[in-house]
C-alpha positions as CSV (number, residue, x, y, z in Angstrom):
1,M,-1.1,12.0,50.6
2,R,-1.1,12.7,54.3
3,L,1.4,10.9,56.6
4,Y,0.2,9.9,60.0
5,S,2.4,9.5,63.1
6,M,2.2,6.2,65.0
7,Q,0.4,8.0,67.8
8,E,-2.3,9.2,65.4
9,K,-2.7,5.7,64.0
10,K,-3.1,4.2,67.4
11,A,-5.6,6.9,68.4
12,H,-7.6,6.2,65.3
13,V,-7.6,2.5,65.9
14,E,-8.7,2.9,69.5
15,H,-11.5,5.3,68.4
16,A,-12.6,2.8,65.8
17,K,-12.7,0.0,68.3
18,T,-15.0,2.0,70.5
19,Y,-17.1,3.1,67.5
20,V,-17.6,-0.5,66.4
21,M,-18.2,-1.8,69.9
22,E,-20.9,0.8,70.5
23,G,-22.6,-0.4,67.3
24,K,-22.2,2.9,65.5
25,G,-20.9,1.2,62.3
26,T,-18.0,-0.8,60.9
27,Y,-14.3,-0.2,60.7
28,S,-14.8,0.9,57.1
29,S,-17.5,3.4,57.9
30,Y,-15.3,4.8,60.7
31,A,-12.4,5.2,58.2
32,R,-14.7,7.0,55.8
33,E,-16.0,9.4,58.5
34,A,-12.4,10.0,59.7
35,G,-11.2,10.8,56.2
36,V,-8.7,7.9,56.1
37,P,-8.5,5.7,53.0
38,R,-10.2,2.4,53.8
39,T,-7.2,0.2,52.7
40,T,-4.8,2.3,54.7
41,F,-7.0,2.1,57.8
42,H,-7.3,-1.7,57.5
43,K,-3.6,-2.0,57.2
44,W,-3.3,-0.1,60.5
45,L,-5.8,-2.4,62.1
46,H,-3.9,-5.5,60.8
47,D,-0.6,-4.0,62.1
48,L,-1.8,-2.7,65.4
49,L,-4.3,-5.3,66.6
50,P,-2.6,-8.7,67.1
51,D,-6.0,-10.5,67.3
52,G,-7.2,-9.2,64.0
53,V,-10.2,-6.9,63.3
54,K,-13.2,-9.0,64.0
55,K,-16.3,-7.1,64.9
56,P,-17.8,-8.4,68.1
57,R,-21.1,-10.0,67.5
58,T,-23.7,-8.2,69.4
59,Q,-27.5,-8.2,69.6
60,N,-29.1,-5.4,67.7
61,P,-31.3,-3.6,70.2
62,E,-33.6,-2.3,67.6
63,N,-34.9,-5.7,66.5
64,G,-33.4,-8.3,68.8
65,I,-31.5,-10.0,66.0
66,I,-28.0,-11.4,66.4
67,K,-25.7,-10.7,63.5
68,L,-24.3,-14.1,62.4
69,G,-22.6,-13.3,59.1
70,K,-23.3,-15.1,55.8
71,P,-23.6,-18.9,55.6
72,M,-20.7,-20.4,53.6
73,T,-21.3,-23.3,51.2
74,H,-19.4,-26.3,52.5
75,D,-20.1,-29.0,50.0
76,A,-22.1,-27.9,46.9
77,G,-23.0,-31.6,46.2
78,S,-24.6,-32.3,49.6
79,G,-26.3,-28.9,50.0
80,K,-24.8,-28.5,53.4
81,F,-23.3,-25.2,54.5
82,M,-21.5,-23.7,57.4
83,V,-22.6,-21.0,59.8
84,D,-19.9,-19.0,61.7
85,Y,-21.2,-18.1,65.2
86,Y,-18.8,-16.5,67.7
87,G,-15.8,-18.2,66.1
88,S,-17.6,-21.7,66.0
89,R,-18.5,-23.3,62.7
90,I,-21.8,-25.0,62.7
91,E,-22.7,-27.3,59.8
92,V,-26.3,-27.1,58.7
93,G,-27.8,-29.6,56.3
94,T,-31.4,-28.4,55.7
95,T,-33.4,-25.2,55.9
96,Q,-35.3,-26.7,58.9
97,D,-31.9,-27.3,60.7
98,L,-31.0,-23.6,60.0
99,V,-34.4,-22.5,61.4
100,E,-33.9,-24.6,64.5
101,L,-30.4,-23.3,65.0
102,L,-31.5,-19.7,64.7
103,K,-34.4,-20.3,67.2
104,G,-31.9,-21.8,69.6
105,I,-29.5,-19.0,69.3
106,R,-32.3,-16.4,69.8
107,K,-33.6,-18.3,72.9
108,A,-30.0,-18.5,74.4
109,S,-29.3,-14.8,73.7
110,A,-32.5,-13.8,75.5
111,T,-31.4,-15.3,78.8
């Protein structure tokens, strides 16, 4: 097992932030390419980034789609679920509500 100096850890974290911001991949894919165990790398991220390791949500230039993440079930009985969008949680009750939300997001992101 290799031991990394604090300077090496900080350098890897900074390179990973740039890697993710440029849309080249995820923190996990950076760790894999750098040869650092994923769990070790995520511990460094947790320790060295006070705001956490949230990937910035950016528009995919290839297809114009904004990455939202997965909807989370809010209340299984009501069929409603939550959509996380830029740190905001939006409750959606029907499929049509979801479609309207996504259309609105796409329209807003195009301006």
